[in-house]
C-alpha positions as CSV (number, residue, x, y, z in Angstrom):
1,M,-51.4,-17.2,18.7
2,A,-47.7,-17.8,19.5
3,D,-45.7,-15.1,21.3
4,T,-43.5,-13.3,18.7
5,A,-41.2,-11.8,21.3
6,L,-38.9,-14.9,21.3
7,D,-35.4,-15.1,22.7
8,L,-33.1,-15.7,19.7
9,K,-30.8,-18.0,21.6
10,L,-33.7,-20.5,21.9
11,F,-33.7,-20.8,18.1
12,R,-30.0,-21.5,18.2
13,Y,-30.5,-24.3,20.7
14,A,-33.3,-25.9,18.6
15,M,-31.4,-25.6,15.3
16,A,-28.2,-27.0,16.8
17,S,-30.2,-29.9,18.3
18,A,-31.8,-30.7,15.0
19,E,-28.4,-30.6,13.2
20,H,-26.6,-32.8,15.7
21,G,-29.6,-35.1,16.7
22,S,-28.9,-34.7,20.4
23,F,-29.2,-32.1,23.1
24,R,-25.9,-33.3,24.5
25,R,-24.0,-32.8,21.3
26,A,-25.7,-29.5,20.6
27,A,-24.7,-28.3,24.1
28,A,-21.1,-29.3,23.4
29,V,-21.0,-27.3,20.1
30,L,-22.6,-24.3,21.8
31,N,-20.4,-24.6,24.9
32,V,-23.4,-24.6,27.3
33,Q,-24.9,-27.1,29.7
34,Q,-27.1,-29.9,28.2
35,S,-29.8,-28.9,30.6
36,T,-29.7,-25.3,29.3
37,V,-30.3,-26.6,25.8
38,S,-33.1,-29.0,26.7
39,R,-34.8,-26.4,28.9
40,G,-34.4,-23.8,26.1
41,V,-36.0,-26.1,23.5
42,R,-38.9,-26.9,25.9
43,S,-39.4,-23.2,26.4
44,L,-39.4,-22.5,22.7
45,E,-42.0,-25.3,22.2
46,H,-44.2,-23.9,24.9
47,Q,-44.0,-20.4,23.3
48,V,-44.8,-21.6,19.8
49,R,-47.3,-24.1,21.2
50,T,-45.9,-26.9,19.0
51,E,-43.8,-29.9,19.8
52,L,-40.7,-29.5,17.7
53,F,-38.9,-32.8,18.5
54,E,-39.6,-36.4,19.1
55,R,-37.6,-37.6,22.1
56,N,-36.6,-41.2,22.8
57,H,-33.7,-43.2,24.1
58,A,-31.9,-43.1,20.8
59,G,-31.9,-39.3,20.7
60,I,-34.1,-36.7,19.1
61,R,-35.5,-35.8,15.7
62,P,-37.7,-33.0,14.5
63,T,-41.5,-33.6,14.2
64,P,-43.1,-32.7,10.8
65,A,-44.2,-29.4,12.4
66,G,-40.7,-29.0,13.8
67,N,-39.1,-29.5,10.4
68,R,-41.2,-26.8,8.8
69,F,-40.7,-24.4,11.7
70,L,-36.9,-24.9,11.7
71,E,-36.7,-24.5,7.9
72,E,-38.5,-21.1,8.2
73,A,-36.3,-20.1,11.2
74,A,-33.1,-21.0,9.3
75,L,-34.2,-18.6,6.5
76,G,-34.7,-15.9,9.1
77,F,-31.3,-16.6,10.7
78,D,-29.6,-16.4,7.3
79,H,-31.1,-13.0,6.7
80,L,-30.1,-11.9,10.2
81,R,-26.5,-13.2,9.7
82,R,-26.2,-11.3,6.5
83,A,-27.7,-8.2,8.1
84,L,-25.1,-8.4,11.0
85,Q,-22.3,-9.0,8.5
86,R,-23.3,-6.0,6.5
87,A,-23.7,-3.8,9.6
88,E,-20.1,-4.8,10.7
89,A,-18.8,-4.1,7.2
90,L,-20.4,-0.7,7.2
91,Q,-18.9,0.0,10.6
92,R,-15.5,-0.9,9.3
93,G,-15.9,1.3,6.3
94,E,-15.8,-1.6,3.9
95,L,-19.3,-0.9,2.6
96,G,-21.4,2.3,2.4
97,D,-21.4,5.6,0.6
98,L,-19.0,8.5,0.6
99,S,-19.6,11.9,-1.0
100,V,-16.5,13.8,-2.0
101,G,-16.3,17.4,-3.0
102,V,-13.4,18.4,-5.3
103,S,-12.2,21.8,-6.5
104,V,-8.9,20.3,-7.7
105,P,-8.4,18.1,-10.7
106,F,-9.3,14.5,-9.6
107,S,-6.1,13.3,-11.2
108,V,-4.1,14.8,-8.2
109,L,-6.1,12.5,-5.9
110,G,-5.5,9.3,-7.9
111,D,-3.0,7.6,-5.6
112,L,-5.1,8.4,-2.5
113,F,-8.3,6.8,-4.0
114,K,-6.4,3.8,-5.4
115,R,-5.3,3.0,-1.8
116,F,-8.8,3.6,-0.5
117,H,-10.4,1.3,-3.1
118,A,-7.9,-1.4,-2.5
119,D,-9.3,-2.0,1.0
120,H,-12.7,-0.4,0.7
121,G,-13.9,-1.4,-2.7
122,G,-17.5,-1.9,-1.5
123,V,-17.9,1.8,-0.7
124,S,-19.7,3.8,-3.4
125,V,-18.0,7.2,-4.0
126,E,-19.8,10.2,-5.4
127,I,-17.7,13.1,-6.7
128,V,-19.1,16.6,-6.6
129,E,-17.0,19.3,-8.4
130,S,-17.2,22.9,-7.3
131,T,-15.0,25.8,-6.2
132,S,-13.1,25.8,-2.9
133,G,-15.5,28.2,-1.3
134,A,-18.6,26.2,-2.4
135,N,-17.1,22.9,-1.3
136,W,-16.3,24.5,2.1
137,A,-20.0,25.3,2.4
138,L,-21.0,21.8,1.3
139,V,-18.9,20.3,4.0
140,Q,-20.5,22.6,6.6
141,Q,-24.0,21.6,5.4
142,R,-23.0,17.9,5.5
143,S,-23.9,17.7,1.8
144,V,-20.5,16.1,1.2
145,D,-18.5,14.1,3.7
146,V,-15.1,15.5,2.7
147,A,-13.8,18.0,0.2
148,F,-10.4,18.5,-1.4
149,V,-9.7,22.2,-1.9
150,A,-6.8,24.5,-2.7
151,R,-7.8,27.1,-0.2
152,T,-9.2,26.9,3.4
153,H,-11.3,29.5,5.2
154,G,-10.6,30.8,8.6
155,N,-14.2,30.5,9.9
156,G,-16.6,27.7,10.4
157,A,-16.5,24.2,11.8
158,P,-14.7,22.0,9.3
159,R,-11.4,20.5,10.2
160,S,-8.6,20.6,7.6
161,L,-5.5,18.7,6.8
162,C,-2.8,19.9,4.4
163,L,-1.9,17.0,2.2
164,R,0.9,18.5,0.1
165,D,1.8,21.3,-2.2
166,E,1.1,21.0,-6.0
167,R,3.3,23.0,-8.4
168,I,1.6,25.3,-10.9
169,T,2.6,24.8,-14.6
170,A,2.1,27.1,-17.6
171,V,0.3,25.6,-20.6
172,L,1.2,27.1,-24.0
173,P,0.4,26.2,-27.6
174,K,3.3,24.3,-29.2
175,S,3.6,27.2,-31.7
176,H,4.2,29.8,-28.9
177,P,7.6,31.6,-29.0
178,L,8.2,30.6,-25.3
179,A,7.2,26.9,-25.9
180,G,10.9,25.8,-25.8
181,A,11.7,27.4,-22.4
182,R,12.8,25.2,-19.5
183,R,11.1,27.5,-17.0
184,L,9.0,30.6,-17.1
185,S,8.3,33.5,-14.8
186,F,5.0,35.3,-14.6
187,E,6.9,38.4,-15.7
188,E,7.6,36.7,-19.0
189,L,3.9,35.9,-19.4
190,R,2.6,39.3,-18.4
191,R,1.4,40.2,-21.9
192,E,-0.5,36.9,-22.4
193,R,-4.2,36.3,-22.4
194,F,-5.0,33.8,-19.7
195,I,-8.0,31.5,-20.0
196,L,-9.1,29.8,-16.7
197,A,-12.0,27.6,-15.6
198,A,-14.9,29.5,-13.9
199,G,-15.4,26.5,-11.6
200,G,-13.2,23.9,-9.8
201,I,-9.8,25.3,-9.1
202,G,-10.2,28.2,-11.5
203,P,-10.9,30.9,-8.9
204,D,-7.9,29.7,-6.8
205,L,-5.6,29.9,-9.9
206,Q,-7.0,33.3,-10.7
207,E,-6.2,34.7,-7.3
208,H,-2.7,33.3,-7.4
209,L,-2.1,34.7,-10.9
210,T,-3.4,38.1,-9.8
211,K,-1.1,38.3,-6.8
212,R,2.0,37.2,-8.7
213,M,1.3,39.7,-11.5
214,A,0.8,42.5,-9.0
215,K,4.6,42.3,-8.2
216,W,5.2,43.9,-11.6
217,G,2.3,46.3,-11.4
218,V,0.5,44.3,-14.1
219,E,-3.2,43.4,-14.1
220,P,-3.4,40.1,-16.1
221,K,-5.7,39.7,-19.0
222,M,-8.0,36.9,-18.0
223,Q,-11.1,35.2,-19.4
224,L,-13.1,32.6,-17.5
225,H,-14.8,29.7,-19.2
226,R,-17.3,27.2,-17.9
227,V,-15.3,24.2,-18.9
228,G,-13.0,21.6,-17.2
229,Q,-9.2,21.4,-17.4
230,C,-9.2,19.0,-20.4
231,N,-11.3,21.3,-22.6
232,L,-9.4,24.3,-21.4
233,M,-6.1,22.8,-22.6
234,N,-7.8,22.0,-26.0
235,M,-8.7,25.7,-26.2
236,V,-5.1,26.6,-25.6
237,A,-4.0,24.3,-28.5
238,L,-6.6,26.2,-30.7
239,G,-5.1,29.6,-29.8
240,F,-7.6,30.9,-27.3
241,G,-4.8,31.9,-24.9
242,V,-2.5,30.3,-22.3
243,T,-3.5,28.8,-19.0
244,I,-2.0,27.4,-15.8
245,V,-2.8,24.1,-14.2
246,I,-1.8,21.9,-11.3
247,G,-1.0,18.2,-11.4
248,I,-0.1,16.1,-14.4
249,P,-2.8,16.3,-17.1
250,S,-3.8,13.2,-19.1
251,R,-1.7,12.4,-22.2
252,A,-4.8,13.0,-24.4
253,A,-5.2,16.5,-22.9
254,T,-1.7,17.6,-23.9
255,D,-2.0,17.2,-27.7
256,G,-1.0,20.5,-29.3
257,V,0.3,22.1,-26.1
258,V,3.5,22.2,-24.0
259,L,3.7,22.3,-20.3
260,V,6.4,24.6,-18.9
261,P,7.2,24.7,-15.1
262,L,6.9,28.1,-13.5
263,A,10.0,29.4,-11.7
264,G,9.8,30.4,-8.0
265,R,7.4,29.5,-5.3
266,N,4.4,28.9,-7.5
267,V,2.4,26.2,-5.7
268,L,-1.1,25.7,-4.4
269,S,-1.6,23.7,-1.2
270,L,-3.9,20.7,-1.4
271,H,-6.2,20.5,1.7
272,A,-8.8,18.1,2.8
273,V,-11.7,19.5,4.9
274,W,-14.4,17.7,6.8
275,I,-16.7,17.9,9.9
276,E,-15.1,16.1,12.9
277,S,-18.5,14.9,14.2
278,N,-19.4,13.2,10.9
279,P,-20.0,9.5,11.9
280,N,-19.6,8.0,8.4
281,P,-17.1,5.0,8.9
282,A,-16.1,5.3,5.2
283,L,-14.9,8.9,6.0
284,K,-12.9,7.7,8.9
285,A,-11.2,5.0,6.7
286,L,-10.3,7.7,4.1
287,L,-9.0,10.0,6.8
288,D,-6.7,7.3,8.1
289,I,-5.2,6.9,4.6
290,M,-4.9,10.7,4.1
291,R,-3.1,11.2,7.5
292,A,-0.6,8.5,6.6
293,A,0.0,10.0,3.2
294,A,0.2,13.7,4.2
295,E,3.6,15.3,3.6
296,P,5.2,17.1,6.6
297,V,4.5,20.8,6.4
298,D,7.6,23.0,5.9
299,V,6.4,25.9,8.0
300,T,9.5,28.1,7.3
301,H,9.1,27.7,3.6
302,R,5.4,28.4,3.7
303,L,5.9,31.6,5.8
304,R,8.5,32.9,3.2
305,S,6.0,32.4,0.4
């Protein structure tokens, strides 16, 4: 039986020799000595116990057994070439898988992922929606590669990067008496019934609303629903209450409602969190884009808020 532990470069010598009909021309193409090629082919023939080439003064040509052997070898090399190309693409983050946790509406991440897909369209992205706290835990457990949250935690291993601040906007029915206002304060909304999502960014908005209302000694009337932002806004249009959102909702979601900016420092900070030791090349590619896009942090303004 032939030895299966063969040196791959011997196959290259044999295949180049068959293609060019000469050890000399194969050596020139491979940038090695002619003697290296001829000895390599002899060694390969010895190991497979088959004469692969007929040799004469006019050159060389494969034997019938050599033809069949080299055809099979070419198939193997083609698979190996594709495997190497795929491995290199995976290492560059052009292929692979990326799991992304979100507690913020995905619409606020649209520009970031458009840039990512432009250069890394071969990466399959899975989106997992949960609260900021749950996403923080998912990152620690390596259940997701990166999470986008509105609140970070002081403990644990994940690294974080503040991308930017997102303004909070009030959403009212078009029939609401305050629907024509240019801006609103939470004091003006203190008697309203707020409806918020129980998941996603809902708990972060609930905490922000509670803190702001506390300035006037008011405990806001709130009801949590297990729905996404789009359905929440439809509920506002149907008179279930008012809500607050970040980002720009889709046009379809704004039928029957008006969006009124909130006065003052009513923002939530958008953070990315991840584990530094995560070796996923697709994560590294996304981090490079995030770092380039992150807005400078206004520390003074943030301390005042």
